[in-house]
KEKE-3310 file (N, C-alpha, C; in steps of 0.2 Angstrom, whole numbers, plus 5000, padded with zeros to 4 digits):
npx = (5437:5428:5417:5410:5407:5394:5390:5402:5421:5433:5450:5463:5479:5488:5502:5506:5496:5497:5495:5485:5480:5468:5459:5452:5435:5432:5420:5422:5413:5411:5413:5427:5438:5453:5459:5471:5475:5481:5487:5484:5479:5471:5462:5445:5431:5418:5416:5413:5416:5425:5432:5436:5447:5445:5452:5447:5448:5460:5453:5449:5460:5469:5475:5477:5489:5494:5500:5507:5520:5521:5533:5532:5536:5549:5555:5551:5545:5533:5530:5521:5509:5493:5485:5495:5504:5514:5519:5507:5498:5482:5467:5470:5471:5472:5479:5484:5490:5499:5503:5511:5504:5501:5508:5500:5500:5497:5493:5487:5478:5469:5454:5447:5436:5438:5421:5420:5425:5412:5399:5385:5385:5381:5383:5401:5411:5413:5423:5433:5432:5436:5451:5455:5456:5465:5483:5484:5488:5499:5509:5510:5520:5537:5547:5557:5574:5579:5574:5555:5539:5523:5509:5495:5484:5467:5454:5438:5426:5410:5403:5393:5389:5401:5400:5404:5417:5414:5422:5436:5443:5458:5463:5476:5484:5495:5493:5498:5512:5524:5537:5542:5530:5516:5503:5490:5478:5463:5452:5439:5433:5420:5423:5419:5424:5408:5405:5406:5415:5422:5431:5445:5458:5472:5487:5502:5517:5535:5546:5559:5575:5574:5590)
npy = (5150:5163:5159:5153:5162:5173:5188:5202:5197:5189:5183:5173:5168:5153:5145:5143:5136:5123:5114:5107:5100:5091:5097:5101:5110:5115:5117:5133:5138:5154:5155:5147:5134:5130:5110:5100:5086:5086:5100:5117:5126:5137:5150:5158:5169:5182:5199:5209:5224:5231:5245:5257:5272:5273:5280:5289:5282:5285:5290:5280:5279:5286:5273:5265:5268:5270:5256:5252:5256:5244:5237:5223:5221:5220:5216:5200:5193:5180:5174:5170:5169:5170:5183:5194:5188:5189:5181:5174:5171:5180:5177:5164:5169:5186:5195:5209:5224:5233:5249:5264:5278:5295:5306:5303:5293:5279:5263:5259:5248:5242:5233:5221:5210:5194:5184:5172:5172:5172:5163:5159:5171:5182:5189:5192:5180:5180:5175:5180:5192:5191:5189:5198:5208:5207:5205:5220:5229:5222:5228:5242:5248:5248:5235:5222:5223:5207:5192:5191:5196:5192:5187:5187:5192:5194:5204:5206:5215:5215:5223:5228:5219:5217:5214:5203:5209:5221:5237:5241:5249:5246:5248:5250:5254:5259:5259:5256:5255:5240:5236:5221:5217:5225:5235:5237:5243:5237:5242:5240:5247:5254:5260:5274:5279:5279:5269:5254:5240:5234:5231:5230:5225:5223:5214:5212:5203:5203:5195:5186:5177:5158:5151)
npz = (5663:5667:5662:5672:5680:5685:5680:5681:5682:5690:5688:5692:5691:5696:5694:5680:5663:5662:5641:5629:5638:5649:5662:5675:5687:5697:5710:5725:5736:5732:5721:5707:5705:5695:5694:5691:5695:5709:5708:5708:5698:5694:5701:5702:5704:5709:5702:5708:5712:5705:5694:5687:5680:5666:5651:5639:5623:5609:5590:5579:5565:5573:5581:5574:5568:5579:5579:5570:5580:5587:5600:5603:5588:5586:5595:5607:5616:5615:5602:5596:5603:5603:5606:5603:5596:5583:5576:5569:5559:5548:5554:5562:5577:5586:5584:5589:5590:5600:5599:5606:5610:5599:5611:5626:5638:5635:5626:5609:5598:5582:5580:5570:5573:5568:5558:5562:5577:5582:5589:5586:5577:5577:5587:5596:5603:5621:5627:5618:5616:5634:5627:5620:5631:5636:5634:5627:5638:5644:5637:5640:5648:5649:5649:5656:5654:5655:5658:5659:5655:5663:5665:5682:5685:5681:5680:5672:5665:5657:5645:5633:5621:5607:5590:5578:5565:5565:5568:5583:5593:5605:5620:5631:5647:5661:5677:5689:5698:5708:5714:5705:5701:5689:5687:5681:5665:5653:5638:5629:5614:5603:5586:5582:5597:5604:5612:5624:5628:5636:5649:5658:5671:5677:5685:5681:5682:5683:5678:5678:5671:5668:5676)
capx = (5436:5424:5412:5408:5404:5389:5395:5412:5426:5441:5454:5468:5483:5492:5505:5506:5492:5495:5492:5483:5479:5462:5458:5444:5435:5429:5414:5423:5412:5404:5418:5430:5445:5455:5464:5476:5475:5485:5489:5477:5482:5472:5452:5440:5426:5413:5422:5407:5420:5432:5430:5441:5447:5447:5452:5444:5454:5457:5452:5450:5467:5474:5474:5480:5494:5501:5499:5513:5525:5523:5536:5532:5538:5558:5559:5543:5545:5529:5530:5518:5504:5485:5480:5500:5511:5518:5520:5499:5493:5479:5463:5475:5474:5470:5485:5481:5496:5495:5511:5511:5500:5506:5505:5499:5500:5493:5496:5481:5476:5462:5452:5441:5433:5432:5415:5423:5426:5406:5395:5377:5385:5379:5387:5412:5413:5414:5430:5442:5431:5443:5458:5455:5456:5475:5488:5488:5492:5505:5514:5509:5524:5544:5549:5566:5583:5582:5567:5551:5531:5518:5500:5497:5477:5463:5448:5436:5418:5410:5399:5390:5390:5403:5396:5410:5415:5415:5429:5433:5448:5458:5465:5480:5486:5497:5487:5504:5519:5523:5544:5540:5521:5515:5494:5487:5470:5463:5448:5439:5425:5418:5427:5423:5421:5404:5401:5412:5410:5422:5433:5450:5461:5480:5491:5505:5523:5541:5550:5567:5573:5579:5597)
capy = (5153:5167:5156:5148:5166:5175:5196:5202:5192:5190:5176:5172:5161:5148:5142:5140:5130:5115:5115:5102:5094:5090:5103:5100:5115:5112:5123:5134:5145:5157:5153:5141:5134:5123:5109:5096:5082:5091:5107:5120:5129:5145:5152:5163:5171:5187:5207:5217:5229:5232:5252:5258:5279:5274:5286:5291:5279:5287:5288:5272:5279:5285:5269:5256:5273:5269:5249:5251:5254:5239:5235:5213:5219:5221:5207:5196:5183:5174:5178:5162:5171:5169:5187:5196:5184:5194:5173:5170:5174:5181:5173:5161:5173:5191:5202:5215:5224:5237:5253:5271:5283:5299:5313:5302:5286:5271:5262:5255:5245:5244:5223:5219:5204:5186:5181:5166:5169:5173:5157:5167:5176:5189:5191:5192:5174:5185:5171:5183:5200:5194:5189:5208:5215:5204:5208:5225:5231:5221:5232:5248:5248:5246:5227:5222:5220:5200:5189:5192:5198:5185:5190:5185:5191:5198:5206:5209:5217:5215:5230:5229:5215:5217:5212:5201:5211:5229:5239:5241:5251:5242:5253:5249:5262:5257:5260:5259:5248:5240:5233:5217:5217:5231:5236:5240:5241:5240:5243:5240:5254:5255:5264:5281:5276:5278:5261:5253:5234:5229:5235:5225:5225:5215:5211:5207:5201:5201:5186:5182:5170:5152:5152)
capz = (5668:5669:5660:5678:5684:5683:5681:5682:5685:5693:5687:5698:5688:5703:5692:5671:5663:5654:5638:5627:5645:5651:5667:5683:5687:5708:5713:5728:5738:5725:5714:5706:5705:5690:5696:5686:5700:5716:5706:5705:5692:5693:5703:5699:5707:5707:5704:5707:5717:5699:5698:5684:5675:5660:5649:5629:5617:5602:5584:5575:5559:5579:5585:5570:5569:5586:5584:5568:5584:5593:5605:5599:5582:5589:5600:5608:5621:5615:5594:5594:5608:5600:5607:5602:5593:5575:5569:5569:5552:5551:5555:5565:5582:5585:5581:5593:5588:5603:5602:5610:5604:5604:5616:5629:5642:5634:5620:5608:5592:5579:5581:5568:5577:5562:5560:5566:5584:5585:5588:5582:5569:5580:5594:5597:5608:5626:5628:5613:5623:5637:5626:5619:5637:5641:5630:5626:5644:5647:5634:5642:5654:5649:5647:5658:5647:5653:5663:5655:5661:5666:5669:5685:5687:5673:5682:5669:5666:5649:5645:5626:5616:5599:5582:5572:5558:5566:5567:5587:5596:5610:5622:5637:5651:5667:5684:5695:5701:5718:5715:5699:5701:5687:5688:5671:5664:5645:5638:5620:5612:5597:5581:5587:5606:5606:5614:5630:5624:5641:5655:5661:5673:5677:5686:5678:5685:5679:5679:5678:5669:5673:5680)
cpx = (5429:5418:5408:5403:5399:5391:5400:5413:5430:5444:5460:5473:5487:5498:5502:5502:5497:5493:5490:5483:5471:5463:5452:5443:5430:5425:5419:5421:5407:5409:5420:5437:5446:5462:5465:5477:5479:5485:5485:5482:5480:5464:5449:5433:5423:5420:5417:5411:5425:5429:5438:5441:5448:5445:5449:5449:5455:5456:5455:5460:5472:5478:5481:5486:5499:5504:5508:5520:5526:5528:5537:5537:5545:5558:5553:5547:5541:5528:5522:5510:5498:5482:5487:5503:5509:5518:5513:5499:5483:5472:5462:5477:5471:5472:5483:5491:5496:5502:5507:5506:5503:5504:5501:5502:5497:5495:5486:5479:5470:5460:5447:5438:5430:5428:5420:5422:5417:5403:5388:5380:5383:5380:5397:5409:5412:5422:5436:5438:5438:5451:5458:5460:5462:5480:5490:5487:5495:5513:5514:5512:5529:5542:5555:5568:5581:5575:5561:5542:5527:5512:5499:5487:5473:5458:5443:5429:5416:5402:5393:5392:5393:5398:5404:5410:5415:5421:5427:5442:5449:5464:5470:5483:5490:5494:5496:5509:5519:5528:5541:5533:5520:5505:5492:5481:5468:5453:5446:5430:5426:5424:5426:5421:5418:5400:5406:5412:5413:5431:5437:5457:5466:5481:5497:5514:5528:5543:5558:5569:5580:5585:5598)
cpy = (5157:5165:5154:5155:5171:5186:5196:5197:5193:5181:5177:5165:5160:5151:5143:5137:5130:5117:5110:5094:5095:5093:5100:5104:5109:5119:5126:5138:5146:5157:5149:5139:5127:5119:5106:5092:5085:5097:5111:5124:5136:5144:5160:5164:5179:5194:5210:5222:5232:5240:5255:5266:5277:5279:5284:5287:5285:5286:5283:5275:5278:5278:5265:5261:5271:5258:5246:5252:5250:5238:5230:5213:5221:5217:5207:5190:5176:5175:5172:5164:5172:5177:5193:5194:5190:5187:5173:5173:5177:5177:5165:5167:5180:5197:5207:5216:5233:5244:5259:5274:5289:5306:5309:5295:5282:5269:5258:5255:5245:5235:5226:5210:5201:5187:5173:5165:5172:5165:5156:5169:5182:5197:5192:5187:5182:5182:5174:5189:5198:5193:5198:5209:5210:5207:5212:5230:5229:5224:5239:5252:5248:5239:5224:5223:5212:5200:5191:5195:5193:5191:5185:5183:5196:5199:5209:5211:5219:5220:5227:5224:5219:5213:5210:5208:5221:5232:5241:5246:5247:5247:5250:5254:5256:5262:5261:5255:5246:5232:5228:5216:5225:5232:5240:5241:5241:5241:5243:5243:5253:5261:5271:5282:5279:5271:5257:5243:5232:5232:5232:5228:5221:5220:5206:5207:5203:5196:5187:5178:5165:5151:5143)
cpz = (5671:5667:5666:5682:5683:5685:5680:5689:5686:5692:5689:5695:5695:5698:5682:5669:5659:5647:5633:5633:5647:5662:5671:5683:5694:5708:5722:5731:5734:5719:5714:5705:5699:5692:5690:5694:5707:5713:5707:5704:5692:5698:5699:5705:5707:5710:5702:5709:5711:5697:5691:5681:5669:5656:5640:5625:5610:5594:5582:5568:5567:5580:5578:5567:5574:5586:5577:5572:5590:5594:5601:5590:5583:5591:5606:5610:5619:5608:5593:5598:5604:5599:5603:5598:5583:5572:5569:5563:5553:5551:5559:5573:5580:5582:5584:5594:5594:5608:5602:5607:5606:5608:5622:5630:5640:5628:5615:5600:5589:5580:5575:5569:5569:5564:5563:5572:5587:5582:5583:5577:5569:5584:5596:5605:5617:5627:5625:5614:5630:5635:5626:5624:5639:5638:5631:5634:5649:5638:5634:5645:5649:5653:5650:5651:5647:5657:5655:5659:5660:5671:5676:5688:5684:5677:5673:5669:5658:5652:5639:5622:5611:5595:5580:5564:5558:5569:5575:5590:5603:5614:5631:5640:5658:5674:5686:5693:5709:5715:5706:5699:5697:5686:5678:5671:5655:5647:5631:5619:5603:5594:5583:5592:5606:5613:5620:5628:5633:5643:5659:5666:5676:5680:5685:5682:5682:5682:5676:5675:5671:5672:5673)
residu = (MET:ALA:GLU:PHE:ILE:ASP:GLY:PRO:ALA:ARG:VAL:ARG:LEU:ARG:VAL:PRO:PRO:PRO:LEU:ASP:ALA:PRO:LEU:ASP:VAL:GLU:ARG:HIS:GLY:ASP:GLY:VAL:ARG:VAL:VAL:ARG:GLY:GLU:THR:ARG:ILE:ALA:GLU:ALA:TRP:PRO:ALA:SER:ASP:LEU:GLU:LEU:ASP:VAL:PRO:ALA:PRO:PRO:GLY:PHE:ASP:ASP:ALA:GLU:ARG:ALA:SER:ARG:ASP:PHE:SER:GLY:PHE:ARG:SER:HIS:ARG:PHE:PRO:THR:CYS:PHE:VAL:CYS:GLY:VAL:ASP:ARG:LYS:PRO:GLY:ASP:GLY:LEU:ARG:LEU:PHE:ALA:GLY:PRO:VAL:ALA:ASP:ARG:ASP:LEU:VAL:ALA:CYS:THR:TRP:ILE:PRO:ASP:PRO:SER:LEU:SER:LYS:ASP:GLY:ARG:THR:VAL:ASP:PRO:VAL:PHE:VAL:TRP:SER:ALA:LEU:ASP:CYS:PRO:GLY:GLY:PHE:SER:PHE:PRO:HIS:PRO:ARG:SER:GLY:THR:ILE:LEU:LEU:GLY:GLU:LEU:THR:VAL:ARG:LEU:GLN:ALA:PRO:LEU:GLU:PRO:GLY:ALA:PRO:ALA:VAL:VAL:ILE:GLY:TRP:GLN:ILE:GLY:ARG:ASP:GLY:ARG:LYS:HIS:PHE:THR:GLY:THR:ALA:LEU:PHE:SER:SER:GLY:GLY:ALA:VAL:CYS:HIS:GLY:ALA:GLY:ARG:ALA:THR:TRP:PHE:GLU:VAL:PRO:ASP:ASP:PRO)
# end
């Protein structure tokens, strides 16, 4: 949806998006809506107001060590998730396993984007950078003992292009909480931390199990 918005964009999910189903995009003011029939699935609009206090990233080796303690290795509600699914094989998913960084209130993992994620062979397609800035935030806070967490809204500002095959570090941290809502930040850096390729702010919801 962000491809229809110039610059930073905010996307809000209204209902779980159907998979393998055609969806229609409608212009609405300065944004867009995605619908299926009479059902509004999601909406997106410009988000030039995105402000984040982004923590410094750990080094590549520290991020790799943090990834070994990814909580999804012990229990994962969506093991086939394209971004963080533990059942995805190399080359069939991003396999971003963000784990806690020692002595810091954030999670991190490493990422070396596969060449298949680039259309021109020079830069990673922005849709996959958005993907990388999604799930790590969802593992930056303790999950409820029952039920699950689901993404409600994601705002992203893309900055420097990312090259396929270039080592990178992804971080996630909790910004705050309001009842069953969690607010998180994510950022994507070059392996040395000199370049921030993009940052995001998300709202997650604790969702109880369907009785």
